C-alpha positions as CSV (number, residue, x, y, z in Angstrom):
1,M,18.1,-41.0,-13.3
2,N,17.8,-43.3,-10.3
3,T,15.3,-46.1,-10.5
4,T,12.3,-45.6,-8.2
5,A,10.7,-48.8,-6.8
6,G,7.1,-49.4,-8.0
7,K,7.3,-47.2,-11.1
8,T,7.0,-48.6,-14.6
9,Q,10.5,-48.6,-16.2
10,L,10.4,-47.1,-19.7
11,L,13.0,-46.7,-22.3
12,L,12.3,-43.9,-24.8
13,V,14.2,-44.1,-28.1
14,E,13.8,-40.9,-30.1
15,D,16.5,-39.0,-32.1
16,D,14.6,-35.6,-32.1
17,L,16.3,-33.9,-29.2
18,K,13.4,-31.5,-28.4
19,L,10.7,-34.0,-28.8
20,R,12.7,-36.6,-26.7
21,G,13.1,-34.1,-23.9
22,L,9.5,-33.0,-23.7
23,L,8.2,-36.6,-24.0
24,E,10.6,-37.6,-21.2
25,T,9.3,-34.8,-19.0
26,Y,5.6,-35.6,-19.8
27,L,5.9,-39.3,-19.2
28,A,7.9,-38.8,-16.0
29,S,5.2,-36.4,-14.7
30,H,2.7,-39.2,-15.2
31,G,4.5,-41.7,-13.0
32,F,6.9,-43.4,-15.4
33,E,10.6,-43.9,-14.7
34,V,12.1,-42.8,-18.0
35,R,15.5,-43.4,-19.6
36,A,16.1,-42.0,-23.0
37,Q,18.4,-42.8,-25.9
38,A,18.9,-41.1,-29.3
39,D,20.0,-44.0,-31.6
40,G,19.3,-47.7,-32.1
41,E,22.7,-49.1,-31.0
42,S,22.7,-47.2,-27.7
43,A,19.1,-48.3,-27.2
44,L,20.0,-52.0,-27.6
45,Q,22.9,-51.6,-25.1
46,K,20.7,-49.8,-22.6
47,A,17.9,-52.4,-23.0
48,R,20.4,-55.3,-22.3
49,A,21.8,-53.6,-19.3
50,H,18.6,-52.6,-17.5
51,S,15.2,-54.2,-16.9
52,F,12.5,-52.3,-18.6
53,D,8.7,-52.8,-18.7
54,L,8.1,-50.8,-21.8
55,I,10.2,-49.5,-24.8
56,I,9.0,-46.7,-27.1
57,L,10.8,-46.8,-30.4
58,D,11.0,-44.3,-33.2
59,V,11.5,-46.0,-36.6
60,M,13.8,-43.5,-38.3
61,L,16.8,-43.6,-36.1
62,P,20.5,-43.0,-36.9
63,G,22.5,-46.2,-37.5
64,V,20.3,-49.1,-36.5
65,D,16.7,-48.3,-37.3
66,G,13.7,-48.9,-35.1
67,Y,12.6,-52.0,-37.0
68,Q,16.0,-53.7,-36.5
69,V,16.0,-52.7,-32.9
70,C,12.6,-54.3,-32.4
71,R,13.8,-57.5,-34.1
72,D,16.9,-57.7,-31.9
73,L,15.0,-56.9,-28.7
74,R,12.3,-59.6,-29.3
75,R,14.9,-62.3,-29.0
76,D,14.9,-62.0,-25.2
77,F,12.8,-59.0,-24.2
78,S,9.3,-59.9,-22.8
79,G,8.1,-56.4,-22.1
80,G,6.0,-54.1,-24.2
81,I,7.3,-52.5,-27.4
82,V,5.6,-49.5,-28.9
83,M,6.5,-48.0,-32.3
84,L,6.0,-44.2,-32.2
85,T,6.7,-42.8,-35.6
86,G,5.8,-40.4,-38.4
87,R,5.5,-43.2,-40.9
88,R,1.8,-43.7,-41.4
89,G,1.6,-46.2,-44.2
90,V,-0.3,-49.4,-43.7
91,R,2.7,-51.5,-44.8
92,D,4.8,-49.7,-42.2
93,Q,2.3,-50.5,-39.5
94,V,2.0,-54.1,-40.5
95,A,5.8,-54.5,-40.7
96,G,6.2,-53.1,-37.2
97,L,3.6,-55.4,-35.7
98,E,4.8,-58.5,-37.5
99,I,8.4,-58.1,-36.2
100,G,7.2,-58.0,-32.6
101,A,5.8,-54.5,-31.7
102,D,2.8,-54.6,-29.4
103,D,1.4,-51.3,-30.7
104,Y,2.1,-48.8,-33.5
105,I,1.3,-45.2,-32.9
106,T,1.8,-42.4,-35.5
107,K,2.9,-38.9,-34.8
108,P,1.7,-36.5,-33.8
109,V,-0.2,-38.1,-30.9
110,D,-1.9,-36.4,-28.0
111,P,0.3,-37.2,-25.0
112,A,-2.8,-38.1,-22.9
113,V,-3.7,-40.7,-25.5
114,L,-0.1,-42.0,-25.6
115,V,-0.2,-42.5,-21.8
116,A,-3.6,-44.2,-22.0
117,R,-2.3,-46.6,-24.7
118,L,0.8,-47.4,-22.6
119,N,-1.3,-48.2,-19.6
120,S,-3.6,-50.3,-21.7
121,L,-0.6,-52.3,-23.0
122,L,0.8,-52.7,-19.5
123,R,-2.5,-54.3,-18.4
124,R,-2.5,-56.6,-21.4
125,I,1.0,-57.9,-20.7
126,G,0.5,-58.1,-17.0
127,R,3.0,-55.4,-16.0
128,S,0.5,-52.8,-14.8
129,K,1.9,-50.8,-11.8
130,P,0.5,-47.8,-10.0
131,V,1.3,-45.3,-12.8
132,G,0.4,-41.7,-12.3
133,G,1.0,-41.5,-8.6
134,R,1.7,-38.3,-6.7
135,S,4.2,-36.3,-8.8
136,V,4.2,-32.7,-7.6
137,V,5.9,-29.8,-9.4
138,S,6.1,-26.3,-8.0
139,C,6.9,-22.9,-9.6
140,G,6.7,-20.2,-6.9
141,S,3.2,-20.2,-5.5
142,L,1.9,-22.5,-8.3
143,T,1.7,-26.2,-7.4
144,L,1.0,-28.8,-10.1
145,D,-0.1,-32.3,-8.9
146,A,0.3,-34.7,-11.9
147,G,-1.4,-37.6,-10.1
148,R,-4.6,-35.6,-9.3
149,R,-4.2,-33.4,-12.5
150,R,-4.8,-30.4,-10.2
151,A,-3.1,-27.0,-10.3
152,S,-3.4,-24.7,-7.3
153,G,-2.3,-21.2,-6.2
154,P,-2.8,-19.1,-3.1
155,H,-6.5,-18.9,-3.7
156,G,-7.0,-22.6,-4.4
157,D,-7.7,-24.7,-7.5
158,L,-7.1,-23.0,-10.9
159,G,-9.6,-25.1,-12.7
160,L,-7.4,-25.8,-15.7
161,T,-8.5,-27.7,-18.7
162,Q,-6.5,-30.8,-19.8
163,A,-4.5,-28.8,-22.4
164,E,-3.8,-25.9,-20.0
165,F,-2.6,-28.3,-17.3
166,D,-0.3,-30.1,-19.7
167,L,1.1,-26.8,-20.9
168,A,1.7,-25.6,-17.4
169,I,3.4,-28.8,-16.2
170,L,5.6,-29.0,-19.3
171,L,6.8,-25.4,-18.8
172,A,7.2,-25.9,-15.0
173,N,9.4,-29.0,-15.5
174,R,11.6,-26.8,-17.8
175,K,11.4,-23.7,-15.6
176,T,13.2,-20.6,-17.1
177,E,13.8,-22.6,-20.4
178,V,12.1,-21.5,-23.6
179,V,9.9,-24.3,-25.1
180,E,9.2,-23.8,-28.7
181,R,5.6,-23.4,-29.9
182,E,6.2,-26.3,-32.3
183,V,7.1,-28.7,-29.5
184,L,4.2,-27.5,-27.3
185,A,1.8,-28.1,-30.2
186,R,3.1,-31.6,-31.0
187,L,3.0,-32.7,-27.4
188,V,0.0,-31.1,-25.9
189,L,-2.3,-30.6,-28.8
190,G,-1.2,-33.5,-31.0
191,M,-0.9,-31.0,-33.9
192,E,1.6,-30.3,-36.6
193,T,3.1,-26.8,-36.5
194,T,1.1,-25.3,-39.3
195,G,-1.9,-23.5,-38.0
196,S,-1.2,-24.4,-34.3
197,E,0.4,-21.2,-33.2
198,R,-2.8,-19.3,-32.6
199,S,-4.2,-22.3,-30.6
200,I,-1.2,-22.4,-28.3
201,D,-1.4,-18.6,-27.8
202,T,-5.0,-18.9,-26.9
203,H,-4.4,-21.6,-24.3
204,M,-1.5,-19.5,-22.9
205,S,-3.7,-16.4,-22.6
206,R,-6.3,-18.4,-20.6
207,L,-3.6,-19.9,-18.4
208,R,-2.3,-16.5,-17.6
209,R,-5.7,-15.2,-16.6
210,K,-6.3,-18.2,-14.3
211,L,-2.9,-17.7,-12.7
212,E,-3.8,-14.1,-12.0
213,R,-7.2,-15.1,-10.5
214,S,-5.6,-17.7,-8.3
215,G,-3.3,-15.2,-6.7
216,A,-0.1,-16.6,-8.2
217,S,1.1,-13.2,-9.1
218,D,4.8,-14.3,-8.7
219,V,4.4,-16.7,-11.6
220,R,4.9,-15.4,-15.1
221,I,4.4,-17.0,-18.5
222,I,6.6,-15.2,-20.9
223,A,6.2,-15.3,-24.7
224,V,9.6,-15.2,-26.6
225,R,8.7,-13.6,-29.9
226,G,9.1,-16.0,-32.8
227,V,10.2,-18.9,-30.5
228,G,7.9,-20.1,-27.8
229,Y,7.2,-19.7,-24.1
230,L,8.8,-20.0,-20.7
231,I,7.5,-20.0,-17.1
232,T,9.3,-18.3,-14.2
233,N,8.8,-17.0,-10.7
234,E,12.0,-15.0,-10.7
């Protein structure tokens, strides 16, 4: 990925392939320039080779864990470090903050909340940039403007809710690829898998109806039974 001037440079360190890919897509659609790594050693090498404003670290990483990565980074890294992890214990949180993390966020987290926390941290450390500028994604006659949080079709604005917009832009960024319900639930709804399938299905049903009303008849959201959803205009 080429660096884009004026964007916040972010290193995402997450070993869960599906979650890493979807977070990368979501953050990029909100104005961040994202590089991603799957393990601690690679993250350290990447952080030393590039200039980042923010680093998001999972704790449970293969090889060098997130705590050790944070310790090593803090020797010469002045940007923001956010621990994003499933470890919810108070001791875990205290440990992360004491070794140099600026924030400790537990999974699952609503992606909109994550972006807000990142922007808040950027302001605190004096690295705030115009995040969330115009980032437009198209799928056939559907246009999704991440900066304005606006979805439009041939008949105008679709009037999507926050969850519906997030689902649409995540699918559009992975057009023709099936995205699992579990991943959609974790990223968009901030929910664990259990009990979330019906909620995802409901959001998708409403999104389909709004696409039809907007005149975007070429855009189809397809349910893949037992797996998830994809969007296509083919």
